[in-house]
C-alpha positions as CSV (number, residue, x, y, z in Angstrom):
1,M,118.3,85.8,81.6
2,A,114.8,85.3,81.6
3,N,114.0,84.4,85.5
4,M,116.5,88.3,86.7
5,W,113.7,89.8,84.2
6,V,110.8,87.7,85.8
7,V,112.2,88.4,89.1
8,G,113.9,91.7,89.4
9,P,110.9,94.2,89.5
10,I,109.6,92.7,92.5
11,V,113.3,93.1,94.2
12,W,113.1,96.7,93.4
13,I,109.8,97.0,94.3
14,G,109.8,95.4,97.6
15,L,113.4,97.4,98.2
16,A,111.7,100.8,97.2
17,V,108.2,100.0,100.0
18,I,111.7,98.7,102.8
19,L,113.6,102.1,101.5
20,G,110.3,104.7,101.0
21,L,108.4,103.4,104.1
22,T,112.2,104.3,106.6
23,I,112.6,107.7,104.7
24,T,109.2,108.6,104.7
25,F,108.3,107.6,109.1
26,V,111.3,109.2,109.9
27,I,110.3,112.6,108.1
28,A,106.9,112.6,109.1
29,S,107.9,112.1,113.0
30,R,110.3,114.6,112.4
31,R,108.1,117.2,111.2
32,A,105.1,116.0,113.6
33,R,107.7,117.1,116.6
34,R,108.8,120.1,115.1
35,T,105.4,121.0,114.7
36,G,104.3,120.5,118.2
37,D,101.7,117.9,116.2
38,P,99.6,116.5,119.1
39,S,99.3,113.2,116.7
40,P,102.4,112.3,115.6
41,L,101.0,108.1,114.9
42,V,98.3,110.0,112.5
43,S,101.2,111.9,110.8
44,V,102.9,109.0,110.5
45,T,100.6,107.2,109.5
46,L,98.7,109.3,107.1
47,S,102.7,109.4,105.2
48,V,103.2,105.5,105.8
49,S,100.1,104.8,104.1
50,A,99.8,107.3,101.2
51,L,102.7,106.1,100.2
52,W,102.1,102.5,100.0
53,A,98.9,103.7,98.3
54,A,100.8,105.0,95.5
55,I,103.5,101.5,95.7
56,C,100.6,99.1,95.0
57,V,99.1,101.1,91.8
58,I,103.0,101.1,90.8
59,A,103.6,97.3,91.7
60,A,99.9,96.6,90.3
61,A,100.7,97.8,86.6
62,V,104.3,96.7,86.8
63,V,102.9,93.0,87.7
64,V,100.3,93.8,85.0
65,L,102.7,95.4,82.0
66,T,105.6,92.5,82.5
67,T,102.8,89.0,82.7
68,L,101.3,90.6,79.3
69,L,104.2,91.5,77.0
70,Q,107.1,89.6,78.7
71,G,108.2,86.1,77.4
72,D,108.5,84.1,79.4
73,I,106.2,84.3,83.0
74,R,105.9,83.5,86.5
75,I,102.8,81.2,87.4
76,A,101.6,78.5,89.7
77,V,100.1,75.8,88.0
78,P,98.0,73.1,89.7
79,V,98.7,69.1,88.8
80,R,97.2,65.8,90.7
81,E,99.5,64.8,93.6
82,F,102.5,63.3,92.1
83,W,105.6,62.8,93.4
84,P,108.9,61.4,91.0
85,E,109.2,57.9,90.7
86,L,113.0,56.4,91.1
87,P,114.0,53.4,88.9
88,S,114.0,50.0,91.6
89,G,116.9,49.9,93.4
90,T,118.1,53.2,93.4
91,V,119.8,54.1,96.8
92,V,120.1,58.3,98.9
93,E,122.0,58.0,101.4
94,G,122.0,61.5,103.3
95,P,118.0,61.6,104.4
96,T,116.8,60.5,107.1
97,A,113.1,60.6,106.8
98,M,111.7,58.4,104.1
99,R,108.1,59.6,102.5
100,V,104.9,57.0,102.8
101,G,102.7,58.9,100.6
102,G,101.1,61.7,99.3
103,G,103.5,64.4,96.7
104,F,102.6,68.2,95.6
105,V,100.1,69.8,93.9
106,T,101.2,72.7,93.0
107,A,104.0,74.3,90.9
108,E,105.4,77.5,90.6
109,I,107.1,77.7,87.1
110,V,108.7,80.2,84.5
111,A,107.2,79.3,81.2
112,T,106.6,80.7,77.5
113,G,104.4,80.2,75.2
114,L,101.0,80.4,77.1
115,S,98.2,81.3,75.4
116,T,97.0,85.4,75.8
117,G,93.6,84.3,77.0
118,V,96.0,82.9,80.6
119,R,98.2,85.7,80.2
120,V,94.9,88.1,80.4
121,C,94.1,86.2,83.5
122,W,96.7,86.0,85.4
123,A,97.7,89.4,84.9
124,I,93.9,90.6,85.9
125,G,94.5,87.8,89.2
126,Q,97.6,89.4,90.2
127,G,96.8,93.2,90.0
128,L,93.7,92.9,91.7
129,G,96.1,91.0,94.4
130,I,97.9,94.2,94.6
131,L,95.4,97.6,94.5
132,V,93.7,95.6,97.4
133,P,95.4,96.7,99.5
134,G,96.7,99.4,98.3
135,V,92.9,100.7,98.3
136,I,92.5,100.0,102.4
137,A,95.4,102.1,102.8
138,T,94.0,105.0,100.5
139,L,90.4,104.6,102.7
140,L,93.3,104.9,105.9
141,A,95.3,107.9,104.2
142,V,91.9,109.7,103.5
143,A,90.7,108.8,107.1
144,C,93.6,110.3,108.8
145,F,94.2,113.9,106.6
146,Q,90.4,114.4,107.6
147,L,91.1,113.5,111.4
148,I,94.0,116.2,111.6
149,A,92.0,118.9,110.1
150,G,89.8,118.8,113.1
151,R,87.2,115.9,110.7
152,A,86.9,112.6,112.0
153,F,83.4,111.9,110.4
154,A,84.2,113.8,107.4
155,P,81.2,112.0,105.2
156,V,84.6,111.2,101.8
157,I,85.1,108.6,105.0
158,A,81.8,106.8,104.8
159,R,82.4,107.0,100.7
160,M,85.8,106.3,101.0
161,A,85.1,102.9,103.5
162,T,81.4,102.4,101.0
163,V,83.6,102.0,97.9
164,T,86.9,100.0,100.1
165,A,84.0,97.1,100.9
166,V,83.1,96.5,97.4
167,V,86.5,96.8,96.1
168,V,87.9,94.3,98.6
169,A,85.4,92.2,98.6
170,A,85.1,91.8,94.8
171,G,88.6,92.4,93.8
172,G,90.2,89.8,96.2
173,I,87.5,87.2,95.5
174,A,88.5,88.1,91.2
175,A,92.0,88.1,91.9
176,Q,91.7,84.6,93.1
177,M,89.9,83.4,91.3
178,L,91.5,84.3,88.0
179,S,94.9,83.3,89.4
180,D,93.2,80.1,90.1
181,I,91.4,79.8,86.4
182,A,94.9,81.2,84.4
183,G,97.0,78.6,86.3
184,S,94.4,75.5,85.3
185,I,94.4,76.4,82.0
186,A,98.4,76.7,82.0
187,A,98.6,73.6,83.3
188,G,96.6,72.0,80.3
189,E,99.2,74.0,77.4
190,L,102.0,73.0,79.6
191,L,101.4,69.4,80.4
192,M,98.5,67.7,78.4
193,W,100.3,65.5,75.7
194,E,98.4,63.5,73.2
195,S,101.5,60.8,72.0
196,G,105.7,61.2,73.2
197,Q,108.5,58.2,72.8
198,Y,111.2,57.6,75.1
199,E,114.0,55.6,75.6
200,E,112.8,52.2,77.9
201,V,114.9,53.4,81.3
202,A,115.4,50.1,83.7
203,G,113.5,50.3,87.1
204,I,110.6,52.4,85.3
205,E,107.3,50.8,83.6
206,D,106.2,54.2,82.5
207,V,108.4,56.8,81.7
208,F,105.8,59.5,81.7
209,R,104.1,58.5,84.5
210,A,107.5,58.6,87.0
211,W,108.8,61.9,85.7
212,L,105.9,64.1,84.2
213,P,103.0,65.2,86.3
214,Q,99.6,65.4,85.0
215,P,97.3,68.7,84.8
216,G,95.6,69.4,87.9
217,F,92.3,71.8,88.6
218,E,91.7,74.6,91.1
219,L,89.5,77.0,91.6
220,T,88.7,78.4,95.5
221,F,86.3,80.6,96.3
222,P,87.5,82.7,99.1
223,F,85.5,83.6,102.1
224,W,87.3,86.2,103.7
225,P,86.9,89.3,100.8
226,L,83.0,89.2,101.8
227,A,84.1,89.1,105.5
228,A,86.5,92.1,104.8
229,G,84.0,93.6,102.8
230,L,80.9,93.3,105.2
231,A,83.6,94.5,107.9
232,F,84.1,98.0,105.5
233,A,80.3,98.3,105.0
234,A,79.7,98.3,108.6
235,L,82.3,100.8,109.2
236,A,80.5,103.0,107.0
237,V,77.9,102.5,108.4
238,I,79.4,103.8,111.9
239,F,80.9,106.7,109.9
240,R,77.7,108.1,108.6
241,Q,75.8,107.3,112.2
242,G,78.9,109.4,113.4
243,A,78.3,112.7,111.0
244,R,74.7,112.3,111.5
245,L,75.2,112.4,115.1
246,Q,77.7,115.2,114.3
247,R,75.3,117.2,112.7
248,D,72.9,116.9,115.5
249,S,74.7,117.8,118.7
250,E,76.2,121.0,116.3
251,G,72.7,121.8,115.6
252,L,71.9,122.0,119.3
253,V,74.8,123.9,120.5
């Protein structure tokens, strides 16, 4: 039941996105064809990007609220390289390949009882990860709207591009690092043990080492948000220069 409530909102959001984009594309295409719009692609892009921005806002709110309010949350936790150890003498039939080394270093789990700090960091990180594409979609919607209105270099586009540059750079980095911090803290809360006991298992010298992974730590600094932010900042400069040239050309007429 807990898994259903964790996955349920994501599934419904995905279905809503697919259905909404399909309906919007069909309606916008027919409207552009009926009104004789010379740029139907721009109209369709405006409708789809506006819808996508709205869905991102709703999805981010749902993810943040469910992470903060639900008892169980799905979270990715780092672990030290781990692979379960089978008792000596175990024979497994079926596999056509054999592992000779390595293991997994990340596990996606559903956990309960996590601290408030983990929940807050994970909620903010996941919410920002959803909002960043929404801001880009908003910029696209604003640009298409101004283009349809005949204001291809309107100042609002340059301002929106600047805002997008800041949000993508800062939000993208914060989303990754906050999610990593939350996962690392959660790994310690889940897997850091002080003492325990177990029944002796034949062929296993240390059950805890063989079957229980040790918590890991991961903190990644992503560089793609910086590159994307610089690209949007350059786009803002281009639109400002375009607006200036447009004003100069209008003054000469």
